[in-house]
N, C-alpha and C positions, 0 to 999 in steps of 0.2 A: 797221291791226293792229299796227304798230310800237310805239305807246304801251302797248298791253296787254302785249306782251312784256317791255318795260322793267319795268312795273310787277310782273310775275311775278318778274323776276330780282331787283328790289329786295326783294320780299316774302320771297324765299327766303334773301337775304343777311341780313335781319333775324331770320329765324327761325334761322339758323345761329349769329348773334351772341348771341341769346337762350339758346340752348342751351349756348354756351361760357360764358356769364355764370353760368348756373344751375350747370353742371358745376364752375366755379370755387368757387362758394359752397359747394357740397356737399363739395368737397375741403377748403375751410377749416373747415367745420363738423366734418368727420372729424378734421382735425388738431387742433382745439380739444379734442375728446373724448378724445384719446390723452394729453393733458398729464396727469401723474400727480404731484400736489403734496402734499407732507406737511404738513398743517396742525398736527401736533403739534410741530413746530419753531417755537419762540416768538422767538428772537433773530434780528435781520436778518443776522448773520454766518452763522449756520447756513443760512438760507434762501438767501443769496447763493451759499454753496458748492453747494447742491443746483441753483440755476439755471444755475450754471456747467457742471455736469455735464450737465444736460438740453441745453443749447445746444451742447456739444461732441459729444454723441451724436445730434443732429438734423440732417438734411440742410439746406444752406443755402436751397433753393427752399421749404422748409416754414417757415422763420423769416419769416412774414408779419408786417405791422404789428400785427395783432390777436393774433397768437401772442406777441409781444414784449411788448404792452401787458399781457396776462395775467401773464406773468412778472414784469414790474416792479411791477403792483399787489400781487403775492404778497410781495415785498419790503418795499414802501412801508408795507403794513398792519402789518407787524411793527414798523417803525421808529416808526409812529404810536402803537401800543399801549405800546411801551417808553418813549416820551417822556411819555405819559399816566401811566404809573406812577411816573416820576421827576419829574412835575409841572414839566416843562420847557416845556410849551405851555399856553396859556389857552384852555380849552374855552369853549363859549358858557355852559354852566351856571356855570362857574368865573367867567366875566366878570359875570354878573348878581349874584353874591355880592360880588365886589370892588366893584362899582359901588355896592351897597347900602351897604356898610361905609364907602367913602370919602365919599359924600355925607352919610351920616348924621353921621359924626364931624366932618367939615368944617363943617357947618351948625349943629350944635347944641352942641358942647362950650362954647362961650362963653355960651349961653343958659340952661343948666341950673344949678340950684343948686350942685350938686356937680360940675360940670365934666364930665370924661369919665367919672366914675362914675355920673353921673345917666343917662347913656344906658342903662346896663345895667337900669334900671327898666322900659324898654321892651322889653327881650329876654325871650323865653321860654326854655324848656329849650335850645333850639338857638340858637346865637349868630349863625347865618346870618339868623335871623328877627329883624328890627328894626321895620320898619314893616308887614310882612305878617302878620296873625294866622294862627295854625295852625288849619286846619280839616280836616275829612274829608269825602269825599263818600259819602253815605249811599244806602242803597236807595230811600229816600223822595224823595232829590234826583233820582235817576234815573227815577223813576216820574213826578215831576212836571214835569220838563223834557225835552220831546221831543228837542231837539237833543243833549242829553247822552245820552239813550238810544241814539240813532243813533250817536254817537261811541263809546260803550261797546261796542256791537255790532260796529262796525268794528274796534276794538282787539282784540277776540276772534278775528276772522278773520285780522288780520295776525299775531297770536300763533301761530296754527296754522301759517301759512304759514312763519313764522320758525323754528318747530321743524324742519321738513323741509328748509329751505334750507341751501346750503353756500357757503363761500368768500365773494366780494364781495356776492352777493345777500343773504346772511345778515347781513353787516355793515350793508348799507344798510336792511334791514328793522328792525334794532335801532335805528338812528338815527330812523326813522320812528316807532317805537313811543314813543321818549322824547318826540318833538314831540307826538304825539297825546295822551299822558298829561298833558303840560303843558297842553294845550288844554283837557282836562277842568275844571281848576281855573279857566281864564279864563271859561269858559261858565257855570260854577257861580257865580262871583263876579258875572257880568253880571245873573243872575237873582236871586241872593240876596247882595247886597253884604254884607261882614262888618261888625259892630258895634264901634264903637271906643268906649271910655269915657274921656272927657276931663276930667271935673269931679268925680272921686271925692274928692279932697281938700277941695273946697268943702263937701261934705255929711258930712264926717268926724265932727264933733261930733253929728251927728243919728243916727248909726248905733248900733244895739243890739248890744253886744258880749257877749251871754250866753255863759257858759262851759258847754261840754259835754265835760267831762272824766270819764273812767273808767278803772279799772285791769282790765286783761284777766286771763284765767285763767294767763298766763305772767308775771303781775307786770309787764306793760309798760303804758306810758301810752297811753291812746286819747283823742285830742282832736279833735273835728270842729268847733271854734270857728271863727267867721270870721277872727280873728286870734288866733294862738297863739305864746306865747314858746317853745314846745317845738319849733317848725318854724323852722329857721335861715334859710329863705327869707323868712318873714314878718318875723322880726327884722331881716333885711338890707334889706327894703323900708321898714321903720319908720325905721331909721337914715338911709338915703338921703333920706328926705323929712322928718327930724326937726324941722327949723326951721319949715317951714310947718305940720306937724301939731301942734307945740307951740304956735304962736301961735294956731292955730285953736281948740284945747282949752282955752287958758289962761283961767282964771277961771270956766269954765263947770262948777261943781261939781255940777250935775244930770246931766251927761252921763257916759256910760261912757267917753269919749274921754279925758276929764280924768284919771281914775283908771288908765286904760291908760298914759298917758304918765308919770305919776308912778310906776307900778310899773316901768316901763322904766328911769327914772333910777335907782331903787333897786337894780335888777338890775345896771346898769352900774357903780355905784359899788362894790357888794358883789364882783362878778367881777373887775373890772379894777384899780382904783385901788391896791390894795396888791400883789395877786399879779402884775399885768402892767402896770407903770407905763408902759412904752413904748407898749404898745396903748392904754392910756388916753389918752395924749396924742395919739397918731395919731387917734383917735375924735374928740377935741375939735377937732383942726385941721379934720378932714373936715366936721364940723357947722358950724365957722366958715366954710366955703366955700373953703378954701385948695386949691391945685392940687397935684398930686402932687410936682412938681419943688420946689416951695418947702417942702412937708412933708419930703422927702428932706433938704434942708438943715437944717431945724429939728431933726430927728431926730439928724442927725449931731452938731450942736452940743450938744444937751442929753444924748444917750445914747451918744454915740460910735460910733454904727453907721451905715452907709451901705447901705441897702437900695435895689435898683432900683425905678424907678417902677411897673414890672409887679408887683413882690412887695408893694409897698404897696397896690396896688389888689387884689391877692389877699387880703392881710390884712383889708382893709376889707370885701370882698364875701363872704368865705369863712372865714377863721380867726375873727374877731372874733364874727360872728353865731353860728358853732358853739359858741364858748365860753360865750356868753350863753345859748344854747339848753340846753347841757349843765347849767349851773348852775340854770336854772329847774326842768329835770327833777329834780335832785337835791333842791332845796328842797321841790318838791311831794310827792315820794316821802317825805321825812322828816316833812313836815306830815301826810300821809295815814296812815302807819303809827304815828304818834304820838297823833293826835287821833281818826281814824276808825276804825282797825283796828289791833289788836295786832301788831306787827312783830317779826321775829327780828333780833337784833343780835348782833355778834361784834367781838372786839378784834383789831386788827392786831398780829401778833407783832413787827413792826419798830418802827413808831411809837408804839405802845400806845394809839392812839385807838380808842374804841367807835364803830363805824359799822354802819349797817344792812346786813344780810346780804341783799345785792341785786346783781345784775350791774352796776348803775351804780357800785358802790363795791369789788366784789371779783370778780375774774375767775373764770369757772366751772372746776371741777376735778372730774370725775366719781369720782376715786378717794377723795376726802375724804369725811367722814361727813356734812357739811352741804353738799357738792357746791360749795364755794368754796375758793379758796387761803387760806392763813393770812395772807399779806401782801396788803395792800390795793393797789388799782390805783394810787394816788398814789405809793406807795413803790416799786413794781414799775417805773413809769415813771422814776423819778429813777435807779434802779439801771442801767436800760438805757441812759439818757443818758450 
C-alpha cells in the first residue's frame, strides 16, 4: 500500500504546482492588459517619458520580463519609424532598389553607345525600374492562375485582421502584407513572364511611321503617331540612339526612317545652332559618344561654363528634347493655320513680330479682347529673366 500513498502525494504536489503556474500566468495576463500605452506619441523621447512614469507607478513584483518587453517594444518601434523617415536605415525594399541601380550602372556604362545616358533608354517612368518591366495584375490573371487567386484571398483576410489589430500585432501584420503583395508579382511572372524587346533598332528601317496628327477643339495638337517630334520622350529616345538609327536608315530613300532622321536633323539645326549654341555642341558631343566628364571640360573650354555632370545629363535627357519638341509644335501650328485653315494672327507690342494668336506664342489673358496678352511669350520670358 505504501507505493500507492506516495503516488497520491506526488499527484497532489503536481496538481498544486500546475495550479500555481496557471495562477501566475493569469496574473501576468491581467498585468499585461492593464498597460495603457499612448500610440499617438510618435517620437522615442515622448514614449520614453511615458514609460518612465509607468515604471515609477508600477509595483516591482509586477515588472515581469514580459511586462518590460512590451514597454521596450513600445519605444523601439518609434525609433525604427523615425529612422525610416530620416532614411537612416536601409530597409529590404530600399536594398532591392540600391542593388538594381548599382549592378546596372557598374555593368553597362562602358557598353552602351552613350555611356551612362544610354542606361536611361531602359528606364520607364519610374527610375527604380531598370530591368524589371512595369506591369499590373489584372482580374484575368487572378482568374487564370489558381495560386494567385489563393494569395489574393489570403491578402484580403490579413487586411481585415490588420484593421482591427493594434500595437505590435498591427505592425507585424503590415510587414506580412508587404511580403504577400510582393509575392503576387513573383507568382504572376512565373506563369506569365514579361516580354522584352531587344531588337527594335534592327527593324527600324522597316517600320511604317504614318502620321496621325490633328487639331483638337481647344486648338491643341493631338498626335497618336508611333514616333512623334511633339513628344519630348520620343525625341529623347531618338537622340540617345541617334548613331545607330542614322546608320540603319542611311541611303534607304524608300523608308520612312530615312526621312524621319532627316527631319530630326533639320529640327536640331533650326532649334539649337543659332539660338542655343552650347546645347548644340553638347548634343554633338553626346552623339559622338563622349562621356559627361569629357563634355564638362569641352564646354568649359569653348563656352566658359562649368556645369555639373548631373546637370549635363539633365540637359541631354530633358531640356534639349523639350526645346526640340516645342519647336516642332510651333512649326506644325504655323503650317496648319497657313495652309490648311485660316488662323488668327497678332502683332507683339514689344518686338513687333506678327505671330499666330495661339497659346504656344501668347499667354492667355481673359480680360483682353482676343483672350491673349499683347506681349508674346518670348518677350515676356526675356523680361522675367
